[in-house]
C-alpha positions in Angstrom: 80.6 90.6 98.3 80.9 89.0 101.7 78.9 85.9 102.6 76.1 86.2 105.0 78.1 84.5 107.7 81.1 86.8 107.3 78.8 89.9 107.3 77.1 88.6 110.5 80.5 88.3 112.2 81.5 91.8 111.1 78.2 93.3 112.3 78.6 91.5 115.7 82.1 92.8 116.1 81.0 96.4 115.3 78.2 96.3 117.8 80.5 94.9 120.5 83.1 97.7 119.9 80.5 100.5 119.6 78.5 99.5 122.7 81.5 100.4 124.9 82.4 103.8 123.6 80.7 107.1 123.3 81.8 110.6 122.4 81.1 114.1 123.7 81.8 117.6 122.4 85.0 117.8 124.5 86.1 114.2 123.8 84.5 113.1 120.5 84.5 109.6 119.0 87.0 109.3 116.2 85.3 106.8 113.9 87.3 105.1 111.1 85.9 103.4 108.0 88.0 101.9 105.3 87.1 100.5 101.9 89.3 98.9 99.3 90.2 102.3 97.8 89.6 104.9 100.5 89.8 105.5 104.2 87.6 107.9 106.1 87.8 109.4 109.6 85.2 111.5 111.4 84.9 113.0 114.8 81.4 112.4 116.2 79.6 114.0 119.2 77.2 111.3 120.3 75.5 113.5 122.9 74.3 115.9 120.2 74.2 113.2 117.5 76.3 115.0 114.9 79.6 115.0 113.2 82.1 117.6 114.3 84.6 117.2 111.4 85.8 114.7 108.8 88.8 113.8 106.7 89.3 111.2 104.0 91.3 110.3 101.0 88.7 112.3 99.0 89.5 115.5 100.8 90.7 118.4 98.6 93.7 119.1 100.8 95.1 115.6 100.2 94.5 115.5 96.4 98.1 116.3 95.4 99.8 114.6 98.4 98.5 111.1 98.0 99.0 110.4 94.4 101.3 107.5 93.9 101.6 106.6 97.6 100.8 103.3 99.2 97.6 102.8 101.2 99.3 103.0 104.6 101.1 106.2 103.7 97.7 107.6 102.6 96.1 106.6 105.9 98.9 108.5 107.7 98.1 111.6 105.7 94.4 111.3 106.7 95.4 110.8 110.3 97.5 114.0 110.2 94.6 115.9 108.5 92.0 114.9 111.0 94.3 115.7 113.9 95.0 119.2 112.5 91.3 119.8 111.9 90.4 118.8 115.5 93.1 120.9 117.0 91.9 123.9 115.1 88.5 123.3 116.8 90.2 123.1 120.2 89.9 119.3 120.7 92.9 117.4 121.9 91.4 114.2 123.3 89.3 111.6 121.4 87.9 108.2 121.9 89.1 105.9 119.1 86.4 103.8 117.4 87.9 101.2 115.0 84.4 99.9 114.2 84.5 96.4 112.6 88.1 96.7 111.5 91.0 95.2 113.4 93.5 97.6 114.9 96.1 96.7 112.2 97.5 98.1 109.0 95.8 101.2 107.7 93.6 101.7 110.8 96.7 101.6 113.0 98.6 103.9 110.7 95.8 106.5 110.8 95.7 106.3 114.7 99.4 106.5 115.1 99.6 109.6 112.8 96.8 111.3 114.7 98.7 110.6 118.0 102.0 111.9 116.5 100.2 115.2 115.6 98.8 115.9 119.0 95.7 113.9 119.6 95.4 111.9 122.8 93.4 108.7 122.8 
């Protein structure tokens, strides 16, 4: 559990990042959340206020692929999956939202994998 001071810093960083970006149906916001065990990505249309599509380590498509892999490799698989799902919907451009997380490690791996599979940030 994070201390109150640490949580306040995280919340402040998240508000700072999110205040500058917004997604539309043509160019949704690709929001990333990571926990100790899982990583989640979702494409959000802020104009309508809804989620377009999601991908995470809990997705059924990744169940067999991620077993025994390291966290960064798993994040790359999630990036590939979200890119393929968005392209199936006809979306090629997104606005990347790292939230309160630094653009480093698993968050960067997810973003790089999504770029390699055709998404443009």
